N, C-alpha and C positions, 0 to 999 in steps of 0.2 A: 230682465225687467225693463219694460219700456217706460221712460219718464217724460212726462209732458210738463214743462215749466210754464207757469202763467204768472201774471203780474201780482194778483191779489185774490182775496177770498171771493169777490164777485165773479172775477174771471174763472176761478176754479169751479164755482157753482154752475156757471153757464157751460163750461166745457164738459163737466160731468153730466149735466142734463142732456146735452146732445149725444153723449156717449151712450147713456141709458136708453134714450129714445130710439137711437139706431139699433140697439140690441133688441128692443121690443118689436120693432118693425121687421127685423130680420127673421124672427122665429115665429112659428105658428102658435105655440103654447109656451112662451118664455117662463122660466122659473128664476125669480130673482131672490137673492139673499140680501136682506135689508139691515141697516145699522141705525142706531140712535145717537143721542148726544147733540152737541152744538154743530159739529162739522157738517153733517148732511142736511141741516135745516135749509140752507140756501138752495140745495139741489132739489129738495122737495117743493119748495116754493116755485121754482121754475118748472118742475114737472106738472104741478097743478096748472100753471099758466099755459103750458104746452097743451094740456088736455082741454082747457077752455077755448083755446084757439084751434081746436080740432086737429092738432099735429100728432096726437097719439091717443090710443084707447087702451084701457087696462082691462077690458072685458075677458081676454084670454090669459091674463097674467096670473100666475100663482106666486106667492111670496112666503118666504121663511125668515123670520128675524133671527139674529145672532143669539140673543140672550133676553133674559127677564130676571128682575129681582125676585129672590125667594121671600115669600111671606106677604107680598102685596096682592090685593084683589085687583082684578082688571079695572074696576071703576076708580081705583085710587089714582089721583092725578099725577103721581110720580111713577106709576107703572109704565112699562114700555108699550103695553097694549093701548093705554090711553094716549101716550105720545104718538103712536103711529096713526091712530084715528084722527087725532087733532092735527097733526102735521101733514097727513097725506090722504088716508083712506076716506075720510069724510067728504073729501073734495073732488074725488075722481070716481070713474064708473067701475071700479074693482068690485068683484063679487066677494062678499065677506066670508063666504065658505071656501074661497081660494086663499084666504089669509091664515097663516100659521105662525104662532109665537109659543115658546115654552110657557107652560102654566105654572107660575110660581106659588100659586095658592092651593096646593094639593097636600094630602097627608103623606103620600109616598113619592118622594122626589125621584127615586131610582126608577120606578115604573114610568114616571113621566118623561125621564131622559130616554128610556128605551122606546117609548111611544114616538118621541120626536125623531129619533134616528130612523125609525121605521117609515115615518111620513116622508122624510127626505128621500130615502131609497125608493119608495113607491113613486115619487115624482120624477124619478130618473136623475136625481142629484140636481144641483144648482147650476144653472147656465151662467149667471153673472153674480158674483158675491161682492157686495159693497163693504168696504172696511175703512175704519179709522185707525189711527196709530196712537197708542197710549204713551205717556211720557216714560214709562218704565218698559215700553216695548210690548205691552199686552195687545192682543188682537181678540175681538170679542172680550170676554172676561177671562181669557187665559193669561194668568199672571205668570211672572218669571218662575221658572222651574216646572211649568207645565209640559207634559210629555208631547212630543211631536206626533205621537200616534193616538192621542186621546180622542175620545168620542164625546158626544153630549153628556155633560156631567155637572154636578153641584160644586161650586168653588167658594172658598173663603176669599173675600175681597181684600186686596193689599190696602194698607192705610193710605198710600198715595193716591189710589184709585178712588177711595171713598172721599178723600179730601178734594179731588178734582170734580167729584159729582155733588159735593155738599151744597154748592150754589143752587141746586135745584130743590133743596129741601129747606125746611124751616131752621134746622140746626144739624150739626154733625152727628148728633146722637140718633137722629131720625133716619140717617142713611143706612139702608140694610147692610149687614155684614156678609151676606151670602147671595149668590145668584146662580141661575142655571145658564150655561153657555154651550154653544156648539163647540166641540173639541177641535183642536188643531187639525187632527186627521180628517175630521168632517169638512172643515173649511178647505183644506188642501185637495179634497175630491171635487171641488167646484171646477167647472170647465174653464171658467175665466174669473179673474179677480180684478176689481177696480179699488185702488187704495187712494183715499183722499187725505191730504195733509196740509194744514194751513198755519201760518204764524211762526214767529221766531221762537216761541216757547217750545215748539216741536223740533227745532233745528238740531239739537243734540241727539234726539231720537232718530231723526232722519240720517244723520251721520253714522250712527251706530248700525242702523238698518243696512245701509249701503256699503260701509267699509269694515264693520266689525265681523268677528268670527260668527259663523252660523252656529248658534247655541240656544239651548232651551232656557238659558239665563236671560235671554232677550228674545222672546218668542217670535216677533215679527221677522227676524232674520230668516226663518223658514221659508218665507215667501220667495226668496231667491232660488229655491229648489222647484218652484212651480213654473211650468212651461209658458204660461200666458198670464202675466201680471202687468197691469198698467197703473203707474202711480201719477196722479195729477197733484202737483205740489206748487205752492206760490213761492215768490222770492224769499220771503221771510223763512219759510221752512227749509229752503235749500241754501241758506246763507252760509253754512259751515261746510258745505260740500265743495271741494276744490274743483273737481271735474265730474261730469255725469258719465255713467257707464254708456258705452255705445250700444 
């Protein structure tokens, strides 16, 4: 795992933007795996700015999002489809038929999961997968105990995960209890992974990621088995790590 230390969240977002832009420029038809939540918002703001300054085009980019809440319509302001349009897609030149998210508002979740896996395979798998790090080590919505070989599936959200996301909802009771997520096996088939981690509240998770046993009890540790992972982390997130891996 290659680790890039930056000063703060702004520096993290800028470094991540440069990384993603370089990836888009390098490939004829890049396939990006995207994430939601608060961590990538600064990255998306800078990607929009780079597009407006004609430093990058999304015309040939295809995207697959990590996850989506179960039971929310696309138009729901808390859906990740809505989030992605609001934070990125509405502001760049991406073709919306190149955009893929799991559909959480379906009657048969299992069929939807299979459909999503097939779409990823047909795209030739993901060139660069963007990830955040959950306090309990989850990646995507793969909670502790998730199989390292799992594919896209329905998950019961851990209480700590729901509490962390409650700030986006009117109340805790409105936070969905289930989500569709890419499986860890699916994520690990990505050709390259970019992990973004910011703030002291993530310091314990980063320490466990880098120094703990590789175990399904802390899903993110599996990333140490991937041949091409870059983590961009700020000083707060790295504050409990004595020394960085070479």
